[in-house]
TORBA-72790 format. One record per residue: residue number from 1; residue in one letter; chain; x, y, z of N, C-alpha, C in turn. Coordinates in nm, 4 decimals, always signed. Atoms other than C-alpha are relative to their C-alpha. Last residue first. Layout:
BEGIN
NODE; k; r; c; n.x; n.y; n.z; ca.x; ca.y; ca.z; c.x; c.y; c.z
NODE; NUM; A; A; X; Y; Z; X; Y; Z; X; Y; Z
...
This chain:
BEGIN
NODE; k; r; c; n.x; n.y; n.z; ca.x; ca.y; ca.z; c.x; c.y; c.z
NODE; 154; P; A; -0.0323; +0.0880; -0.1145; -1.2613; +7.6303; -1.2040; +0.1484; -0.0330; +0.0071
NODE; 153; I; A; -0.0700; +0.1198; +0.0474; -1.2834; +7.9303; -1.4417; +0.0380; -0.0861; +0.1200
NODE; 152; V; A; -0.0238; +0.0772; -0.1219; -1.5361; +8.2070; -1.3825; +0.0578; -0.1333; -0.0459
NODE; 151; L; A; +0.0227; +0.1439; -0.0031; -1.5131; +8.4403; -1.6795; +0.0314; -0.0579; +0.1366
NODE; 150; G; A; -0.0570; +0.0808; +0.1069; -1.5318; +8.8123; -1.6290; -0.0334; -0.1469; +0.0182
NODE; 149; G; A; +0.0427; +0.1380; +0.0138; -1.6097; +9.0845; -1.3802; +0.0727; -0.0730; -0.1105
NODE; 148; R; A; -0.1079; +0.0839; +0.0537; -1.5755; +9.4395; -1.2640; -0.0512; -0.1427; -0.0109
NODE; 147; Y; A; +0.0304; +0.1399; +0.0298; -1.8080; +9.7252; -1.1768; +0.1240; -0.0709; -0.0522
NODE; 146; D; A; -0.1190; +0.0728; +0.0442; -1.7956; +10.0704; -1.0188; -0.0380; -0.1453; -0.0225
NODE; 145; L; A; +0.0050; +0.1444; -0.0198; -2.1103; +10.2823; -0.9997; +0.1288; -0.0589; -0.0554
NODE; 144; V; A; -0.1092; +0.0813; +0.0541; -2.1306; +10.6598; -0.9612; -0.0260; -0.1476; +0.0296
NODE; 143; Y; A; +0.0183; +0.1438; -0.0221; -2.4100; +10.9173; -0.9150; +0.1203; -0.0704; -0.0597
NODE; 142; A; A; +0.1068; +0.0128; -0.1000; -2.4084; +11.2992; -0.8927; -0.0240; -0.1448; +0.0394
NODE; 141; R; A; +0.0376; +0.1409; -0.0100; -2.0847; +11.3786; -1.0757; -0.0991; -0.0141; +0.1146
NODE; 140; R; A; -0.0531; +0.0757; -0.1137; -2.0922; +11.7533; -1.1217; -0.0432; -0.1459; -0.0069
NODE; 139; G; A; -0.1455; +0.0043; +0.0017; -2.1309; +11.9701; -1.4355; +0.0648; -0.0767; +0.1143
NODE; 138; E; A; -0.0517; -0.1359; -0.0210; -2.4940; +12.0560; -1.3655; +0.1517; +0.0008; +0.0137
NODE; 137; V; A; +0.1093; -0.0969; -0.0045; -2.5755; +11.6858; -1.3387; +0.0615; +0.1361; +0.0323
NODE; 136; V; A; -0.0445; -0.1359; -0.0258; -2.3263; +11.4141; -1.4351; -0.1211; +0.0924; -0.0103
NODE; 135; I; A; +0.0952; -0.0964; +0.0540; -2.4328; +11.0518; -1.4089; +0.0478; +0.1374; +0.0451
NODE; 134; C; A; +0.0369; -0.1122; -0.0859; -2.1638; +10.7920; -1.3642; -0.1071; +0.0821; -0.0704
NODE; 133; E; A; +0.1023; -0.0843; +0.0595; -2.0612; +10.4516; -1.4906; -0.0265; +0.1144; +0.0960
NODE; 132; Q; A; +0.0781; -0.0869; -0.0858; -1.7354; +10.2826; -1.4040; -0.1033; +0.0724; -0.0841
NODE; 131; G; A; +0.0474; -0.1273; +0.0508; -1.5364; +9.9997; -1.5494; -0.0749; +0.0798; +0.1039
NODE; 130; S; A; +0.0343; -0.0870; -0.1119; -1.3650; +9.6659; -1.5167; -0.0452; +0.1326; -0.0585
NODE; 129; F; A; +0.0236; -0.1428; +0.0198; -1.3256; +9.3758; -1.7545; -0.0165; +0.0727; +0.1322
NODE; 128; R; A; -0.0568; -0.0674; -0.1176; -1.2285; +9.0125; -1.8036; -0.0092; +0.1495; -0.0229
NODE; 127; A; A; -0.0759; +0.0984; -0.0767; -1.3789; +8.7558; -2.0491; +0.0628; +0.0580; +0.1264
NODE; 126; C; A; +0.0891; +0.0890; -0.0740; -1.6487; +8.9972; -2.1748; +0.0761; -0.0969; +0.0911
NODE; 125; G; A; +0.1128; +0.0566; +0.0723; -1.3911; +9.2524; -2.2804; -0.0764; -0.0956; +0.0892
NODE; 124; G; A; +0.0097; +0.1437; +0.0149; -1.1312; +9.4797; -2.1276; -0.1216; -0.0411; -0.0801
NODE; 123; D; A; -0.1203; +0.0598; +0.0579; -1.1493; +9.8344; -1.9992; -0.0213; -0.1496; -0.0067
NODE; 122; S; A; -0.0440; +0.1313; -0.0479; -1.4704; +10.0248; -1.9318; +0.1274; -0.0411; -0.0722
NODE; 121; H; A; -0.1298; +0.0357; +0.0571; -1.6048; +10.3794; -1.9496; +0.0385; -0.1359; +0.0560
NODE; 120; D; A; -0.0526; +0.1313; -0.0382; -1.9674; +10.4781; -1.8960; +0.1322; -0.0212; -0.0712
NODE; 119; I; A; -0.1311; +0.0289; +0.0585; -2.1059; +10.8325; -1.8975; +0.0471; -0.1342; +0.0532
NODE; 118; Y; A; -0.0522; +0.1307; -0.0386; -2.4707; +10.9242; -1.8414; +0.1320; -0.0219; -0.0727
NODE; 117; R; A; -0.0819; +0.0628; +0.1041; -2.5539; +11.2956; -1.8721; +0.0601; -0.1288; +0.0574
NODE; 116; G; A; -0.1450; -0.0031; -0.0132; -2.8374; +11.4144; -1.6488; +0.0691; -0.0708; -0.1146
NODE; 115; F; A; -0.0403; +0.0040; -0.1407; -3.2113; +11.4244; -1.5727; +0.1512; +0.0046; +0.0191
NODE; 114; P; A; +0.0394; -0.1212; -0.0727; -3.3104; +11.5441; -1.9241; +0.0425; +0.0020; +0.1475
NODE; 113; H; A; +0.1379; +0.0173; -0.0449; -3.1037; +11.2590; -2.0719; -0.0395; +0.1281; +0.0730
NODE; 112; D; A; +0.0645; -0.1155; -0.0618; -2.7772; +11.2686; -2.2647; -0.1467; -0.0280; +0.0276
NODE; 111; F; A; +0.1422; -0.0083; +0.0326; -2.5864; +10.9473; -2.3281; -0.0605; +0.1175; +0.0748
NODE; 110; E; A; +0.0412; -0.1293; -0.0537; -2.2139; +10.8780; -2.3342; -0.1396; +0.0259; -0.0522
NODE; 109; L; A; +0.1179; -0.0669; +0.0543; -2.1210; +10.5139; -2.3773; -0.0132; +0.1357; +0.0666
NODE; 108; G; A; +0.0143; -0.1433; -0.0187; -1.8259; +10.2872; -2.3180; -0.1212; +0.0580; -0.0690
NODE; 107; G; A; -0.0599; -0.0768; +0.1082; -1.7220; +9.9500; -2.4457; -0.0194; +0.1490; +0.0092
NODE; 106; L; A; -0.1280; -0.0622; -0.0332; -1.9257; +9.7028; -2.2488; +0.0432; +0.0908; -0.1144
NODE; 105; F; A; +0.0178; -0.0509; -0.1354; -2.2862; +9.5745; -2.2528; +0.1276; +0.0649; +0.0506
NODE; 104; R; A; -0.1166; +0.0014; -0.0879; -2.3157; +9.5102; -2.6254; -0.0381; +0.0473; +0.1392
NODE; 103; G; A; -0.0506; +0.1358; -0.0167; -2.5661; +9.4297; -2.8987; +0.1209; -0.0104; +0.0907
NODE; 102; E; A; -0.1207; +0.0111; +0.0824; -2.6233; +9.7914; -3.0138; +0.0653; -0.1378; +0.0147
NODE; 101; R; A; +0.0477; +0.0042; +0.1399; -2.9779; +9.7657; -2.8755; +0.1162; -0.0090; -0.0985
NODE; 100; Y; A; +0.0425; +0.1371; +0.0280; -2.8086; +9.6802; -2.5447; -0.0549; -0.0137; -0.1420
NODE; 99; M; A; -0.1171; +0.0863; +0.0147; -2.6225; +10.0122; -2.5421; -0.0414; -0.1420; -0.0389
NODE; 98; T; A; -0.0711; -0.0398; +0.1218; -2.9362; +10.2180; -2.6062; +0.1182; -0.0929; -0.0259
NODE; 97; S; A; +0.0842; +0.0469; +0.1107; -3.1312; +10.0290; -2.3404; +0.0660; +0.0314; -0.1339
NODE; 96; L; A; -0.0320; +0.1409; +0.0229; -2.8366; +10.0932; -2.1056; -0.0855; -0.0602; -0.1113
NODE; 95; A; A; -0.1340; +0.0128; +0.0582; -2.8767; +10.4693; -2.1460; +0.0328; -0.1458; -0.0323
NODE; 94; A; A; +0.0023; -0.0554; +0.1361; -3.2548; +10.4729; -2.0918; +0.1354; -0.0185; -0.0682
NODE; 93; K; A; +0.0788; +0.0890; +0.0864; -3.2333; +10.2378; -1.7916; -0.0032; +0.0496; -0.1441
NODE; 92; I; A; -0.0758; +0.1234; +0.0233; -2.9488; +10.4390; -1.6358; -0.0764; -0.0932; -0.0938
NODE; 91; V; A; -0.1110; -0.0294; +0.0914; -3.1281; +10.7726; -1.6750; +0.0733; -0.1281; -0.0378
NODE; 90; T; A; +0.0589; -0.0349; +0.1293; -3.4499; +10.6406; -1.5183; +0.1086; +0.0259; -0.1038
NODE; 89; G; A; +0.0453; +0.1231; +0.0640; -3.2565; +10.4729; -1.2366; -0.0603; +0.0239; -0.1370
NODE; 88; A; A; -0.1201; +0.0695; +0.0458; -3.0782; +10.8000; -1.1574; -0.0386; -0.1295; -0.0718
NODE; 87; A; A; -0.0462; -0.0694; +0.1202; -3.4147; +10.9783; -1.1438; +0.1247; -0.0679; -0.0566
NODE; 86; D; A; +0.0963; +0.0247; +0.1083; -3.5520; +10.7189; -0.9010; +0.0456; +0.0646; -0.1306
NODE; 85; G; A; -0.0113; +0.1362; +0.0521; -3.2392; +10.7211; -0.6838; -0.0937; -0.0290; -0.1154
NODE; 84; N; A; +0.0416; +0.1019; -0.0965; -3.2330; +11.0984; -0.6412; +0.0077; -0.1370; -0.0680
NODE; 83; I; A; +0.0744; +0.1127; +0.0574; -3.0356; +11.3600; -0.8319; -0.0417; -0.0943; +0.1127
NODE; 82; L; A; +0.0059; -0.0076; +0.1460; -2.8712; +11.6994; -0.7750; -0.0850; -0.1101; -0.0636
NODE; 81; E; A; +0.0646; -0.1257; +0.0359; -2.9160; +11.7633; -0.3996; -0.0161; +0.0149; -0.1520
NODE; 80; R; A; +0.1454; +0.0135; -0.0147; -2.8461; +11.3960; -0.3372; -0.0744; +0.1294; -0.0310
NODE; 79; A; A; +0.0459; -0.1388; -0.0117; -2.4930; +11.4369; -0.4705; -0.1525; -0.0009; +0.0023
NODE; 78; I; A; -0.0984; -0.0743; -0.0792; -2.3103; +11.1048; -0.4229; -0.0357; +0.1478; +0.0130
NODE; 77; V; A; +0.0217; -0.1412; +0.0282; -2.5882; +10.8693; -0.5337; +0.0959; +0.0766; +0.0905
NODE; 76; C; A; +0.0612; -0.0892; -0.0989; -2.4470; +10.5212; -0.5034; -0.0204; +0.1400; -0.0564
NODE; 75; G; A; +0.0412; -0.1304; +0.0505; -2.3314; +10.2164; -0.6946; -0.0645; +0.0837; +0.1076
NODE; 74; F; A; +0.0445; -0.0849; -0.1109; -2.1378; +9.9004; -0.6138; -0.0317; +0.1365; -0.0583
NODE; 73; Y; A; +0.0132; -0.1442; +0.0158; -2.0882; +9.6209; -0.8672; -0.0405; +0.0669; +0.1306
NODE; 72; N; A; +0.0500; -0.0627; -0.1211; -1.9968; +9.2559; -0.9147; +0.0030; +0.1519; -0.0177
NODE; 71; M; A; -0.0350; -0.1415; -0.0106; -1.9793; +9.0627; -1.2406; -0.0496; +0.0497; +0.1349
NODE; 70; A; A; +0.0560; -0.0777; -0.1102; -1.9804; +8.6884; -1.2977; +0.0479; +0.1442; -0.0085
NODE; 69; W; A; -0.0296; -0.1441; +0.0081; -1.9278; +8.4369; -1.5768; -0.0636; +0.0701; +0.1196
NODE; 68; V; A; -0.1045; -0.0270; +0.0987; -1.9200; +8.0574; -1.6228; +0.0433; +0.1467; -0.0032
NODE; 67; P; A; -0.0276; -0.1435; +0.0072; -2.1232; +7.9083; -1.3367; +0.1169; +0.0262; -0.0944
NODE; 66; E; A; -0.1298; -0.0378; -0.0581; -2.2150; +7.5484; -1.4306; +0.0194; +0.1516; -0.0077
NODE; 65; G; A; -0.0050; +0.0206; -0.1441; -2.5734; +7.4260; -1.4824; +0.1298; +0.0395; +0.0682
NODE; 64; A; A; +0.0181; +0.1425; -0.0282; -2.5497; +7.3873; -1.8605; +0.0215; -0.0299; +0.1489
NODE; 63; F; A; +0.0241; +0.0718; +0.1245; -2.4203; +7.7447; -1.8828; -0.0025; -0.1481; +0.0333
NODE; 62; W; A; -0.0281; +0.1434; +0.0008; -2.4532; +7.9654; -1.5753; -0.0241; -0.0527; -0.1409
NODE; 61; V; A; +0.0535; +0.0772; +0.1124; -2.4326; +8.3439; -1.5733; +0.0459; -0.1442; +0.0155
NODE; 60; V; A; -0.0653; +0.1267; +0.0320; -2.3885; +8.5457; -1.2529; -0.0701; -0.0624; -0.1200
NODE; 59; E; A; +0.0688; +0.0708; +0.1078; -2.4637; +8.9079; -1.1664; +0.0807; -0.1261; -0.0296
NODE; 58; Q; A; -0.0763; +0.0913; +0.0834; -2.3555; +9.0511; -0.8334; -0.0916; -0.0612; -0.1047
NODE; 57; G; A; +0.0566; +0.1222; +0.0527; -2.4735; +9.3333; -0.6164; +0.0958; -0.0805; -0.0843
NODE; 56; A; A; -0.1081; +0.0882; +0.0422; -2.4157; +9.6422; -0.4111; -0.0616; -0.1285; -0.0499
NODE; 55; F; A; +0.0229; +0.1428; +0.0167; -2.6506; +9.9343; -0.3514; +0.1264; -0.0730; -0.0422
NODE; 54; D; A; -0.1376; +0.0487; -0.0077; -2.6910; +10.2988; -0.2552; -0.0105; -0.1519; +0.0050
NODE; 53; T; A; -0.0718; -0.1148; +0.0555; -3.0292; +10.4336; -0.3697; +0.1502; -0.0264; +0.0008
NODE; 52; G; A; +0.0916; -0.0718; +0.0877; -3.1709; +10.0849; -0.3114; +0.0720; +0.1154; -0.0661
NODE; 51; G; A; +0.0072; -0.1445; -0.0084; -2.9892; +9.8259; -0.1056; -0.1004; +0.0576; -0.0969
NODE; 50; F; A; +0.0481; -0.0511; -0.1283; -2.8797; +9.4703; -0.1719; -0.0020; +0.1515; -0.0072
NODE; 49; Y; A; -0.0620; -0.1179; -0.0610; -2.8342; +9.3003; -0.5079; -0.0669; +0.0355; +0.1320
NODE; 48; S; A; +0.0413; -0.0020; -0.1401; -2.8892; +8.9750; -0.6978; +0.0719; +0.1156; +0.0689
NODE; 47; D; A; -0.0507; -0.1247; -0.0571; -2.8787; +8.9600; -1.0785; -0.0573; +0.0075; +0.1405
NODE; 46; L; A; +0.0590; -0.0518; -0.1231; -2.9253; +8.6033; -1.2011; +0.0735; +0.1265; +0.0407
NODE; 45; Y; A; -0.0572; -0.1264; -0.0492; -2.8692; +8.4639; -1.5492; -0.0721; +0.0404; +0.1268
NODE; 44; R; A; +0.0769; -0.0565; -0.1109; -2.9265; +8.1097; -1.6851; +0.0750; +0.1228; +0.0515
NODE; 43; W; A; -0.0531; -0.1161; -0.0703; -2.8159; +7.9600; -2.0180; -0.0943; +0.0444; +0.1122
NODE; 42; D; A; -0.0965; +0.0482; -0.0989; -2.8871; +7.6077; -2.1469; +0.0554; +0.1120; +0.0878
NODE; 41; G; A; -0.0649; +0.1253; +0.0387; -3.1993; +7.7333; -2.3240; +0.0892; -0.0512; +0.1103
NODE; 40; G; A; +0.0096; +0.0187; +0.1444; -3.2665; +8.0929; -2.2190; +0.0752; -0.1237; -0.0421
NODE; 39; D; A; -0.0433; +0.1298; +0.0501; -3.3324; +8.1802; -1.8558; -0.0193; -0.0049; -0.1512
NODE; 38; Y; A; +0.0399; +0.0260; +0.1378; -3.3544; +8.5243; -1.6940; +0.0572; -0.1352; -0.0400
NODE; 37; G; A; -0.0730; +0.0956; +0.0819; -3.3278; +8.6469; -1.3396; -0.0594; -0.0187; -0.1379
NODE; 36; I; A; +0.0712; +0.0029; +0.1271; -3.4144; +8.9185; -1.0915; +0.0809; -0.0889; -0.0942
NODE; 35; D; A; -0.0481; +0.0877; +0.1063; -3.3209; +8.9145; -0.7266; -0.0887; +0.0097; -0.1223
NODE; 34; H; A; +0.0969; -0.0209; +0.1075; -3.3461; +9.1752; -0.4499; +0.0551; -0.0776; -0.1186
NODE; 33; S; A; -0.0419; -0.0313; +0.1369; -3.1534; +9.0555; -0.1450; -0.1212; +0.0241; -0.0899
NODE; 32; G; A; -0.0093; -0.1422; +0.0297; -3.2627; +9.0885; +0.2171; +0.0398; +0.0350; -0.1417
NODE; 31; P; A; +0.0850; -0.0896; -0.0789; -3.1910; +8.7285; +0.3182; +0.0259; +0.1475; -0.0349
NODE; 30; R; A; -0.0679; -0.0293; -0.1264; -3.0179; +8.5502; +0.0290; -0.0891; +0.0958; +0.0780
NODE; 29; C; A; -0.0852; +0.1166; -0.0236; -3.1705; +8.3819; -0.2810; +0.0812; +0.0161; +0.1279
NODE; 28; P; A; -0.1391; -0.0275; -0.0370; -3.4557; +8.6325; -0.2763; +0.0783; -0.1291; +0.0243
NODE; 27; A; A; -0.0170; +0.0141; -0.1447; -3.7691; +8.5118; -0.4576; +0.1466; +0.0229; +0.0342
NODE; 26; R; A; +0.0030; +0.1384; -0.0460; -3.7668; +8.6414; -0.8116; +0.0104; -0.0018; +0.1515
NODE; 25; P; A; -0.0912; +0.0424; -0.1062; -3.8521; +8.9900; -0.9365; -0.0184; -0.1490; +0.0308
NODE; 24; A; A; +0.0635; +0.0297; -0.1290; -4.0347; +9.0224; -1.2684; +0.1037; -0.0426; +0.1036
NODE; 23; G; A; +0.0295; +0.1402; -0.0281; -3.8449; +9.1801; -1.5554; -0.0542; -0.0209; +0.1400
NODE; 22; G; A; +0.1060; +0.0112; -0.0994; -3.8695; +9.5560; -1.6091; -0.0410; -0.1429; +0.0296
NODE; 21; G; A; +0.1273; +0.0375; +0.0598; -3.6744; +9.5560; -1.9341; -0.1143; -0.0156; +0.0980
NODE; 20; V; A; +0.0394; -0.0997; +0.0996; -3.3750; +9.7492; -1.8004; -0.1391; -0.0280; -0.0553
NODE; 19; Y; A; +0.0062; -0.1342; -0.0593; -3.3432; +9.5388; -1.4863; -0.0527; +0.1026; -0.0993
NODE; 18; T; A; +0.0165; -0.0030; -0.1455; -3.4327; +9.2039; -1.6493; -0.0101; +0.1433; +0.0512
NODE; 17; A; A; +0.1285; +0.0562; -0.0438; -3.4937; +9.1525; -2.0218; -0.0248; +0.0158; +0.1497
NODE; 16; A; A; +0.1099; -0.0755; +0.0619; -3.2186; +9.3836; -2.1516; -0.1360; -0.0473; +0.0509
NODE; 15; K; A; +0.0020; -0.1332; -0.0610; -2.9682; +9.2352; -1.9048; -0.1158; +0.0825; -0.0551
NODE; 14; A; A; +0.0469; +0.0119; -0.1388; -3.0577; +8.8823; -2.0166; -0.0094; +0.1362; +0.0684
NODE; 13; E; A; +0.1409; +0.0412; +0.0013; -3.0281; +8.9555; -2.3901; -0.0574; -0.0027; +0.1416
NODE; 12; V; A; +0.0754; -0.1163; +0.0489; -2.6993; +9.1440; -2.3421; -0.1498; -0.0304; +0.0021
NODE; 11; I; A; -0.0054; -0.1026; -0.1046; -2.5599; +8.8601; -2.1293; -0.0809; +0.1224; -0.0421
NODE; 10; F; A; +0.0947; +0.0360; -0.1055; -2.6801; +8.6015; -2.3833; -0.0016; +0.1057; +0.1104
NODE; 9; E; A; +0.1357; -0.0140; +0.0538; -2.5042; +8.7765; -2.6730; -0.1049; -0.0320; +0.1072
NODE; 8; N; A; +0.0271; -0.1434; +0.0095; -2.1834; +8.8119; -2.4715; -0.1433; +0.0249; -0.0476
NODE; 7; L; A; +0.0123; -0.0479; -0.1375; -2.1921; +8.4402; -2.3865; -0.0361; +0.1486; +0.0002
NODE; 6; K; A; +0.1330; +0.0422; -0.0451; -2.2579; +8.3558; -2.7502; -0.0252; +0.0431; +0.1437
NODE; 5; A; A; +0.0991; -0.0791; +0.0752; -1.9561; +8.5648; -2.8589; -0.1423; -0.0372; +0.0437
NODE; 4; I; A; +0.0102; -0.1332; -0.0609; -1.7438; +8.4121; -2.5798; -0.1035; +0.0858; -0.0727
NODE; 3; D; A; +0.0045; -0.0951; +0.1108; -1.8094; +8.0541; -2.6999; -0.0268; +0.1394; +0.0577
NODE; 2; L; A; +0.1137; -0.0911; +0.0036; -1.7110; +7.8424; -2.3992; +0.0127; +0.0986; -0.1160
NODE; 1; M; A; -0.0364; -0.1390; -0.0276; -1.4572; +7.5675; -2.4622; -0.1221; +0.0895; -0.0219
C-alpha cells in the first residue's frame, strides 16, 4: 500500500524543484508540450502542459515505475488589463514557494504580492482533491486556475 505521507512529501519536493524552483525543461513528451520533471529514488514526477498565458496541463507521479497520482489543471488570465502572464507567474511562484516551505501543496492559502492577492481554496487531500487558485487585482479576479486530482488506482 502506498504511503500517502511520503507521496505528499515527494509531491511538495518535486513541485518546489520544478516550476517554482526554475527546474530545467525536458524534451516534450507530446508535440507542442512544455515538460519539466523531477526524480528522487523510486519516485518520478512530470508536469506537462500546453499554452502560455492560457494553459492546460497534467502532473503525474510514478512510484517504482507505476503511475500512482495525477493532477490536471486549466488556468488563464481573465482580465488582461489588470495582469499579464509574466506578472501572474511571478505572484504564483512567490505564493506557492510559501506553501511548499510549509510542507504542503493543498489546504488553501492567501498571499499578498505587489502584483496582486493570490487566493487558493481546495477540498480533499492528496488522495482526492479539487480546488481553484486566483489572483485578485484592484478587487477583481484577474487570473484563475482550476485543478483536480488524486491517486491513480488500477
